[in-house]
C-alpha positions in Angstrom: 0.1 0.1 0.1 2.7 2.5 1.0 4.8 1.8 -2.3 1.6 2.3 -4.4 1.2 5.8 -2.7 4.8 6.5 -3.5 4.6 5.7 -7.1 1.5 7.9 -7.4 3.2 11.0 -5.9 6.3 10.6 -8.1 4.0 10.2 -11.2 2.3 13.6 -10.1 5.5 15.4 -9.7 6.8 14.4 -12.9 3.5 15.3 -14.7 3.5 18.9 -13.0 7.1 19.7 -14.3 6.3 18.3 -17.8 3.3 20.8 -17.8 5.3 23.6 -16.8 7.8 23.2 -19.2 5.4 23.1 -22.0 3.9 26.3 -20.8 7.2 28.3 -20.8 8.2 27.3 -24.3 5.0 28.7 -25.7 5.4 31.9 -24.1 7.8 34.9 -25.5 11.2 35.0 -24.0 11.5 37.7 -21.2 12.3 41.2 -22.0 16.0 42.4 -21.6 16.9 46.1 -21.4 18.9 47.2 -24.5 22.3 48.9 -23.9 24.1 51.1 -26.4 27.7 51.0 -27.1 30.3 51.6 -29.8 33.0 48.9 -30.4 36.4 50.2 -30.8 36.9 48.1 -34.0 34.2 49.7 -35.8 32.1 52.7 -36.1 28.2 52.8 -35.9 26.4 53.3 -39.2 24.8 57.0 -39.2 24.5 57.5 -42.7 20.7 56.9 -42.8 19.8 58.9 -39.5 22.1 62.1 -39.9 22.4 64.3 -43.1 26.2 65.0 -44.1 27.5 68.1 -43.6 28.5 70.4 -46.8 32.1 70.4 -47.7 33.5 73.9 -47.7 34.2 75.6 -51.2 37.5 74.8 -52.5 40.1 77.7 -52.7 41.2 78.3 -56.0 45.0 77.8 -56.7 45.2 81.4 -58.4 44.3 82.7 -55.2 47.4 81.9 -53.4 50.9 83.3 -54.1 54.0 80.9 -54.1 55.3 80.2 -50.6 52.1 81.5 -48.9 49.7 79.1 -47.4 46.2 79.4 -48.7 43.7 81.0 -46.2 41.2 78.7 -44.3 38.1 78.2 -46.4 35.8 79.5 -43.7 37.7 82.7 -43.3 35.7 85.7 -43.7 37.7 88.9 -44.9 37.7 91.5 -42.2 36.8 95.0 -43.3 39.6 97.5 -43.8 39.7 99.8 -40.7 38.5 103.3 -41.4 41.1 105.8 -41.6 40.6 108.8 -39.2 39.6 111.9 -40.9 42.4 114.5 -41.1 41.6 117.7 -39.0 40.8 120.6 -41.1 43.3 123.2 -41.6 42.8 126.1 -39.3 42.7 129.5 -40.9 44.5 132.3 -39.6 42.5 135.5 -38.1 43.6 138.5 -39.7 42.7 142.1 -39.3 39.8 141.9 -41.4 38.1 139.5 -38.9 38.6 142.1 -36.0 34.9 142.6 -35.9 34.1 139.0 -35.0 36.5 138.8 -32.1 35.4 138.9 -28.4 36.2 142.3 -26.8 38.0 140.6 -24.0 40.3 139.0 -26.6 41.2 142.4 -28.3 41.5 144.1 -24.9 43.9 141.4 -23.2 45.9 140.9 -26.4 45.6 143.9 -28.6 47.5 143.7 -32.0 49.7 141.0 -30.6 46.8 138.6 -31.1 47.0 138.6 -34.9 50.8 137.7 -34.7 49.8 134.4 -32.9 49.7 131.2 -34.8 46.2 129.8 -36.0 46.3 127.3 -33.5 46.9 129.9 -30.6 44.3 132.1 -32.0 41.6 129.6 -32.1 42.3 127.9 -28.9 42.1 131.5 -27.3 38.7 132.2 -28.9 37.3 128.8 -28.1 38.6 128.4 -24.4 39.4 131.6 -22.8 36.1 132.0 -21.0 35.9 128.5 -19.6 39.8 129.3 -18.4 38.2 132.4 -16.8 35.4 130.4 -15.1 37.7 128.1 -13.5 39.7 130.7 -12.3 36.7 132.3 -10.7 35.7 129.1 -9.0 39.2 128.5 -7.5 39.9 132.1 -6.7 36.3 132.6 -5.0 37.2 129.8 -2.6 40.8 131.1 -1.9 39.2 134.7 -1.3 36.7 133.2 1.3 39.9 132.3 3.3 40.9 135.8 3.7 39.8 138.6 5.9 37.4 141.2 4.5 39.9 144.4 5.2 42.4 142.7 2.8 40.1 143.2 -0.2 40.5 146.2 -2.7 37.8 146.2 -5.1 39.7 148.9 -7.2 42.8 146.6 -7.7 43.2 144.6 -11.0 46.2 143.0 -12.9 46.8 141.1 -15.9 48.3 137.7 -15.7 50.0 135.7 -18.5 51.8 132.3 -18.9 52.3 129.7 -21.6 50.0 126.7 -21.6 51.8 123.5 -22.9 49.9 120.6 -24.6 50.5 118.2 -21.7 48.6 120.7 -19.5 51.7 122.3 -17.6 52.4 126.0 -17.7 55.6 128.0 -17.8 56.8 131.6 -17.6 53.9 132.4 -15.0 54.0 136.4 -14.3 52.2 139.5 -13.9 52.2 142.2 -16.3 53.8 145.7 -15.6 55.3 146.5 -12.3 53.4 145.1 -9.6 54.1 146.1 -5.9 52.9 142.6 -4.7 49.4 143.2 -3.5 47.0 140.7 -2.1 45.4 140.4 -5.3 48.8 139.5 -7.1 49.4 136.9 -4.4 45.9 135.5 -5.0 46.1 135.6 -8.8 49.4 133.6 -8.9 48.0 131.1 -6.4 44.7 130.6 -8.3 46.6 130.0 -11.7 48.6 127.3 -9.9 45.8 125.4 -8.7 43.3 125.9 -11.6 45.6 125.2 -14.6 45.7 121.4 -14.4 41.8 121.6 -15.2 42.4 123.9 -18.3 41.4 122.5 -21.8 44.7 121.0 -23.3 45.8 123.0 -26.5 47.3 121.3 -29.5 50.4 123.4 -29.2 51.8 125.8 -26.6 49.8 128.8 -26.5 50.1 132.3 -24.7 47.2 132.7 -22.3 46.7 136.3 -21.0 44.0 137.1 -18.6 42.8 140.3 -16.5 42.0 139.7 -12.9 40.1 141.9 -10.7 37.7 141.3 -7.5 34.2 141.6 -7.9 32.6 142.5 -4.5 28.8 141.1 -4.4 
């Protein structure tokens, strides 16, 4: 009896294994994840997926001289730099132009103005007013530091110096025989402090200015 039972159990186990083997063979194989890679001995075929790049145009042989390498095909010629336009030639100011000059210029320079170079003449006309304004700003600040009793409203002087293209000055002095008043000292001190801010001339220029104290 026990032997019969054992034989039956073995047959059932064998039958189950056989049925399972038949079901697995009928189904599709399990999905396996794809992995991308490139073998070192070959290259992937991309001719069907990627459109080939156009080749650069060939450089004509006549465009290159012997011994000079041909320029790169993708080199774009650079535009030539613009040449700076030449400064217009300054015309001298003559006696015929006297009526066009500011009165202060004629008063300070007189006939000597017409003997100056055109560069000096035009610089004086264009910048003398700005120089006087700078002197006024500096001189007013210095004047406030002095006692009121030292101010002489009737006093005036004329100062002159050479202004150079680098902004420096030379031969700074007062015209005529001055006795060394407070205004003279203030004038020289003002020019020494203000001249670095003057517009720079193209050539050494004689600057002449009348200085006086205006009581407000």
